[in-house]
TIBA-193174 format. One record per residue (C-alpha): x, y, z; residue in three letters. Coordinates in steps of 0.2 Angstrom, whole numbers, padded with zeros to 4 digits, always signed. Layout:
N
XYZAla;...
! end
This chain:
492
+0321+0371+0290Met;+0312+0359+0278Asn;+0325+0357+0263Arg;+0319+0352+0246Leu;+0330+0352+0231Ile;+0321+0349+0215Pro;+0329+0348+0198Ser;+0316+0359+0190Leu;+0322+0371+0176Val;+0310+0383+0168Leu;+0307+0380+0149Ser;+0309+0394+0137Ser;+0290+0394+0135Ala;+0290+0402+0153Phe;+0305+0414+0153Leu;+0309+0417+0134Gly;+0306+0435+0137Gly;+0318+0438+0151Leu;+0335+0446+0146Pro;+0351+0437+0147Ala;+0360+0445+0162Thr;+0373+0440+0174Ala;+0362+0446+0189Glu;+0349+0436+0199Leu;+0332+0440+0192Arg;+0315+0434+0199Val;+0299+0435+0188Ser;+0290+0452+0190Pro;+0275+0442+0196Met;+0284+0441+0214Phe;+0284+0457+0224Gly;+0280+0466+0240Asp;+0262+0463+0246His;+0259+0448+0235Met;+0248+0433+0240Val;+0253+0415+0237Leu;+0240+0402+0234Gln;+0237+0391+0249Arg;+0237+0372+0248Glu;+0246+0369+0231Ile;+0264+0369+0226Pro;+0270+0386+0222Ile;+0281+0389+0206Pro;+0294+0402+0208Val;+0305+0406+0193Trp;+0318+0418+0186Gly;+0335+0419+0178Lys;+0353+0419+0183Ala;+0370+0413+0177Asp;+0370+0395+0170Pro;+0373+0383+0184Gly;+0370+0395+0198Asp;+0362+0389+0214Ala;+0346+0397+0219Ile;+0338+0397+0236Thr;+0321+0402+0240Val;+0315+0405+0258Arg;+0298+0408+0265Phe;+0288+0403+0281Ala;+0301+0392+0288Gly;+0304+0383+0272Gln;+0320+0383+0261Glu;+0320+0376+0243Val;+0334+0376+0231Gln;+0338+0372+0213Thr;+0351+0377+0199Arg;+0349+0388+0184Ala;+0350+0378+0168Gly;+0362+0381+0153Gln;+0351+0395+0147Asp;+0351+0403+0164Gly;+0332+0400+0167Lys;+0327+0392+0184Trp;+0311+0386+0192Met;+0307+0378+0208Leu;+0292+0374+0219Gln;+0288+0379+0237Ile;+0278+0364+0245Pro;+0260+0368+0249Pro;+0256+0379+0264Met;+0240+0384+0274Pro;+0233+0401+0273Ala;+0241+0415+0283Ser;+0236+0433+0285Ala;+0253+0437+0294Glu;+0264+0447+0283Gly;+0281+0438+0281Arg;+0297+0440+0271Glu;+0300+0430+0255Phe;+0318+0429+0249Ser;+0327+0423+0233Val;+0346+0421+0235Glu;+0360+0417+0223Ser;+0379+0420+0225Lys;+0377+0431+0240Gly;+0364+0442+0231Val;+0346+0441+0239Thr;+0330+0448+0233Lys;+0318+0452+0247Arg;+0299+0454+0246Phe;+0289+0460+0261Gln;+0272+0458+0268Asp;+0268+0442+0259Val;+0252+0432+0263Leu;+0245+0415+0259Val;+0227+0413+0254Gly;+0216+0412+0238Glu;+0222+0419+0222Val;+0211+0421+0207Trp;+0214+0428+0189Ile;+0200+0440+0184Cys;+0200+0442+0165Ser;+0189+0446+0150Gly;+0183+0462+0142Gln;+0173+0478+0147Ser;+0162+0471+0159Asn;+0176+0464+0169Met;+0185+0481+0167Gln;+0169+0490+0173Tyr;+0173+0499+0189Gly;+0164+0500+0206Trp;+0166+0519+0209Gly;+0176+0535+0206Thr;+0189+0529+0219Gln;+0195+0515+0209Ser;+0210+0515+0197Gln;+0209+0526+0182Ala;+0206+0513+0169Arg;+0191+0506+0179Tyr;+0185+0523+0184Asn;+0169+0522+0173Trp;+0152+0514+0176Gly;+0150+0510+0194Gly;+0139+0499+0204Asp;+0132+0507+0220Ala;+0130+0490+0229Glu;+0147+0484+0226Val;+0154+0501+0230Ala;+0146+0499+0247Lys;+0157+0485+0250Leu;+0173+0495+0247Ala;+0174+0503+0265Glu;+0173+0486+0273Gln;+0184+0477+0260Ala;+0198+0490+0263Ala;+0199+0483+0281Lys;+0201+0465+0275Leu;+0217+0456+0269Pro;+0212+0459+0251Ile;+0226+0461+0238Arg;+0227+0465+0219Cys;+0239+0463+0205Tyr;+0234+0474+0190Asp;+0240+0470+0173Val;+0241+0486+0162Pro;+0235+0485+0144Cys;+0248+0479+0132Asn;+0251+0469+0117Val;+0266+0459+0110Ser;+0269+0450+0094Phe;+0279+0437+0104Glu;+0275+0429+0121Pro;+0283+0439+0134Thr;+0287+0434+0152Asp;+0287+0452+0159Glu;+0272+0464+0162Cys;+0273+0481+0171Ala;+0260+0475+0184Gly;+0263+0477+0203Thr;+0256+0470+0218Trp;+0246+0482+0229Ser;+0235+0483+0245Thr;+0223+0494+0236Ala;+0206+0487+0232Leu;+0205+0480+0214Pro;+0197+0493+0202Gly;+0186+0480+0193Ser;+0169+0479+0202Ala;+0168+0460+0199Val;+0186+0458+0206Ala;+0182+0468+0221Leu;+0165+0460+0225Gly;+0171+0443+0222Phe;+0186+0446+0233Ser;+0175+0452+0247Tyr;+0163+0438+0247His;+0176+0425+0247Leu;+0186+0433+0261Gln;+0171+0435+0272Lys;+0166+0416+0269Ser;+0183+0408+0270Leu;+0191+0420+0282Asn;+0208+0419+0272Val;+0218+0432+0262Pro;+0211+0434+0245Val;+0220+0442+0229Ala;+0214+0445+0212Thr;+0226+0447+0197Ile;+0216+0458+0186Val;+0220+0457+0167Thr;+0206+0463+0156Cys;+0203+0474+0141Trp;+0187+0481+0134Gly;+0181+0475+0116Ser;+0194+0461+0116Ser;+0189+0444+0108Phe;+0193+0427+0115Ile;+0205+0425+0101Glu;+0215+0440+0107Gly;+0218+0430+0123Trp;+0223+0414+0114Met;+0241+0407+0112Pro;+0246+0405+0094Ile;+0248+0386+0096Glu;+0229+0385+0097Leu;+0229+0387+0078Thr;+0232+0369+0075Ser;+0216+0364+0084Arg;+0204+0378+0079Leu;+0203+0381+0060Pro;+0194+0398+0062His;+0208+0404+0073Phe;+0221+0399+0061Lys;+0212+0409+0047Lys;+0211+0424+0058Ile;+0230+0422+0063Met;+0235+0420+0045Asp;+0225+0435+0039Asp;+0233+0445+0053Phe;+0251+0440+0049Gln;+0249+0442+0031Lys;+0242+0460+0033Ser;+0256+0472+0033Glu;+0245+0487+0036Ser;+0238+0479+0052Ala;+0255+0475+0059Arg;+0261+0492+0055Glu;+0246+0500+0064Arg;+0250+0489+0079Val;+0268+0493+0079Glu;+0264+0512+0077Lys;+0253+0510+0093Ala;+0267+0501+0102Met;+0279+0515+0098Lys;+0266+0528+0104Met;+0263+0518+0120Gly;+0249+0506+0122Ile;+0233+0515+0129Arg;+0216+0508+0135Asp;+0207+0516+0121Gly;+0216+0508+0106Met;+0201+0499+0100Val;+0209+0492+0084Phe;+0224+0485+0094Val;+0214+0477+0107Arg;+0204+0468+0094Lys;+0218+0458+0086Gln;+0222+0440+0089Pro;+0235+0432+0100Asn;+0244+0448+0104Ile;+0234+0452+0120Val;+0238+0435+0127Tyr;+0256+0437+0123Asn;+0257+0453+0134Ala;+0243+0451+0147Met;+0241+0432+0151Leu;+0257+0423+0146His;+0267+0433+0159Pro;+0256+0426+0173Leu;+0260+0408+0169Ile;+0263+0398+0180Pro;+0259+0409+0195Tyr;+0250+0399+0208Gly;+0232+0402+0208Cys;+0215+0394+0211Arg;+0208+0398+0194Gly;+0201+0411+0182Ile;+0185+0421+0183Val;+0181+0424+0164Trp;+0168+0438+0160Tyr;+0169+0439+0141Gln;+0158+0436+0126Gly;+0150+0451+0120Glu;+0163+0453+0106Ala;+0161+0435+0100Asn;+0142+0434+0102Ser;+0138+0433+0084Asp;+0148+0417+0082Gln;+0141+0406+0095Pro;+0146+0389+0086Glu;+0164+0394+0085Leu;+0164+0400+0103Tyr;+0157+0384+0109Ala;+0173+0376+0102Ala;+0185+0389+0107Ser;+0181+0391+0125Leu;+0185+0372+0130Pro;+0201+0372+0119Ala;+0207+0388+0127Trp;+0204+0382+0144Ile;+0212+0365+0140Gly;+0228+0375+0134Glu;+0229+0386+0149Leu;+0228+0371+0160Arg;+0242+0362+0151Ala;+0253+0378+0152Arg;+0249+0379+0171Trp;+0251+0360+0173Lys;+0235+0361+0183Arg;+0221+0349+0177Asp;+0211+0357+0192Asp;+0213+0375+0187Leu;+0196+0381+0190His;+0187+0392+0177Val;+0171+0402+0182Leu;+0162+0410+0167Gly;+0149+0424+0168Val;+0134+0420+0156Met;+0129+0436+0146Leu;+0114+0444+0154Pro;+0099+0452+0145Gln;+0103+0464+0131Tyr;+0095+0471+0115Gly;+0077+0471+0108Glu;+0067+0454+0112Asp;+0061+0447+0095Lys;+0056+0431+0103Gly;+0064+0414+0104Thr;+0065+0412+0085Ala;+0077+0426+0082Asp;+0093+0418+0075Pro;+0104+0433+0081Lys;+0098+0432+0099Ser;+0111+0431+0113Trp;+0102+0415+0118Ala;+0112+0405+0106Trp;+0128+0413+0113Phe;+0123+0409+0131Arg;+0120+0391+0126Glu;+0138+0391+0118Ala;+0145+0397+0135Gln;+0136+0384+0144Ala;+0142+0370+0132Lys;+0160+0376+0133Gly;+0161+0376+0152Leu;+0154+0358+0153Lys;+0171+0353+0159Leu;+0178+0347+0176Pro;+0182+0361+0188His;+0172+0373+0177Ala;+0155+0382+0179Ala;+0145+0396+0171Val;+0134+0408+0182Ile;+0117+0412+0176Asn;+0113+0430+0173Thr;+0097+0429+0163Ile;+0087+0439+0176Asp;+0100+0453+0176Leu;+0106+0466+0163Gly;+0099+0481+0153Asp;+0092+0478+0136Pro;+0098+0496+0132Lys;+0115+0495+0139Asn;+0129+0482+0136Ile;+0137+0488+0152His;+0124+0485+0165Pro;+0127+0491+0183Ala;+0120+0476+0192Asp;+0136+0468+0196Lys;+0132+0464+0214Ala;+0121+0448+0211Pro;+0135+0443+0198Ile;+0149+0443+0212Val;+0138+0435+0224Asp;+0134+0420+0212Arg;+0152+0418+0207Leu;+0157+0417+0225Ala;+0143+0405+0229Arg;+0149+0393+0215Ile;+0167+0394+0222Ala;+0162+0391+0239Arg;+0151+0376+0235His;+0161+0368+0221Asp;+0179+0371+0227Ile;+0177+0373+0246His;+0163+0361+0250Gly;+0151+0373+0258Glu;+0133+0367+0260Lys;+0125+0382+0252Ile;+0113+0384+0237Pro;+0124+0389+0222Ala;+0114+0386+0207Arg;+0097+0390+0201Gly;+0085+0377+0193Pro;+0092+0368+0178Glu;+0083+0358+0165Tyr;+0085+0339+0169Gln;+0072+0332+0157Gly;+0055+0332+0149His;+0040+0322+0144Lys;+0025+0326+0133Ile;+0007+0322+0139Glu;-0006+0327+0127Gly;-0006+0346+0125Thr;+0007+0348+0139Lys;+0026+0347+0141Val;+0031+0343+0158Ile;+0048+0349+0163Ile;+0059+0342+0177Thr;+0072+0353+0185Leu;+0087+0351+0196Asn;+0091+0363+0210His;+0073+0366+0211Ala;+0070+0366+0230Glu;+0056+0378+0234Gly;+0052+0382+0216Leu;+0042+0398+0215Thr;+0042+0415+0206Thr;+0048+0431+0212Arg;+0032+0440+0209Asp;+0020+0427+0214Gly;+0013+0426+0197Lys;+0014+0411+0184Ala;+0031+0407+0177Pro;+0035+0418+0162Asp;+0047+0415+0148Gly;+0041+0398+0140Phe;+0038+0394+0122Trp;+0031+0378+0113Leu;+0032+0373+0096Ala;+0023+0358+0086Gly;+0028+0349+0071Glu;+0027+0365+0061Asp;+0041+0372+0071Arg;+0032+0388+0074Gln;+0034+0395+0092Trp;+0020+0401+0103His;+0021+0410+0120Pro;+0016+0397+0132Ala;+0007+0396+0150Gln;+0017+0387+0163Ala;+0011+0381+0180Val;+0023+0375+0195Ile;+0020+0358+0201Asn;+0033+0353+0215Gly;+0049+0352+0206Ala;+0042+0352+0189Thr;+0034+0364+0176Ile;+0018+0360+0166Glu;+0018+0370+0150Val;+0005+0372+0136Lys;+0001+0385+0123Ala;-0014+0390+0113Asp;-0013+0384+0095Gly;-0001+0370+0100Val;-0011+0354+0101Ala;+0004+0342+0099Lys;+0019+0351+0106Pro;+0036+0343+0102Ile;+0048+0356+0109Ala;+0049+0369+0123Cys;+0061+0383+0126Arg;+0063+0394+0142Tyr;+0071+0411+0143Ala;+0079+0408+0125Phe;+0079+0425+0118Ser;+0088+0442+0120Asn;+0079+0450+0135Ser;+0066+0438+0141Pro;+0054+0442+0155Ala;+0058+0429+0168Val;+0053+0426+0186Asn;+0056+0408+0190Leu;+0068+0405+0205Val;+0071+0392+0218Asn;+0070+0394+0237Lys;+0087+0403+0237Ala;+0081+0416+0224Gly;+0092+0410+0211Leu;+0085+0411+0193Pro;+0081+0396+0182Ala;+0094+0393+0168Val;+0089+0396+0150Pro;+0086+0380+0140Phe;+0078+0372+0125Arg;+0073+0354+0122Thr;+0075+0355+0103Asp;+0091+0353+0093Asp;+0086+0363+0079Trp;+0100+0373+0070Pro;+0101+0392+0071Arg;+0093+0398+0055Gln;
! end
């Protein structure tokens, strides 16, 4: 056996919630049917008597450490290749052995966010996901059930302090989330390795609910929200009452509070080995895009620090069409929030998928999740696994002004065309008076020539920059062009 004896001891930040007992304890993140992340060191942690020797055995490897003075321990299993063979994983101390069966090695992703991540694929999924439904994703379920796809479902809960235990369990059942199911299916079919999703989401939750309290030192608006919550006796009493009753999915007030969702539904997952996080959230924060643009990268940075993984991937889902379209001058348009999502994910090992051609102007929970899961998987396959596949739609690269025209240059514009064969739609131009006019656009290779009646001297151009724009511009792969604006004018 390969023997490695690291002297790693888990800090209280990881295991403060585990009770002081004399028996060997392993984090509840480990169990029968779990999937371990391939190709990276795998943290394993728990609690025992101070100084106790701990031995973990899996796949011919044996790794040891000792519990610290506080009884907490952690070690790392060296990186392993993928394997769909169900094997035993054991943790031993003082003659006591915890055994977990049917353990696979593959790709592990955390799927988090609010209601559109919680949106189910059909009536056969778990109860809290058993609403909505996407017929196209549901068609994948029969095939997916035959594949090595696993799920760890985190139940809705809150806590005033970070806890290291949640009541989730590993299962061979398909994930109830339509996005988690479809993403798992496409990854497994392309990579041919086991795929697992850890689904932790809650409808109506703000990003601030998923933030550790330490971010108050970096985000002034979050500090104010936390201060107001901590000073409000009525808010705390209301949450405490809900906790005594038993937290349920429908407790809207509870799930909208800061920090306490993170403490119970995200903190317990750290530092479980995973490839990254799929983040489908934003509707609850859509009226404050400037704050979100600051919050999102700060939150990602904090999570990466806690996982001790600078390469922890984050894949965001841009908000789709929704609401009455009042044009590109609307200061309350979701266009501003989509821009904030894109800015917040301009980080290494991060990306946001474009959904401007999807959604339902009259339904904040649109059923068209199938293109979303395909695009998420494409980005993962291209960016992480190096597959030579188209993964992005046309993106703004630059522009120049020639008389009455604005000429837009795009990246990822191979085979630039429109879905319906008509002229590109969704463009606007403004002159020095900053009044926006609908524009006419013509495709010229990988560029777009734009002009508008009433704008003799254009100075700025916008594309798909409104609530529910009519769009048809795509590349050869059928991926839609990403919304953009050439101006830097503030939201009024």
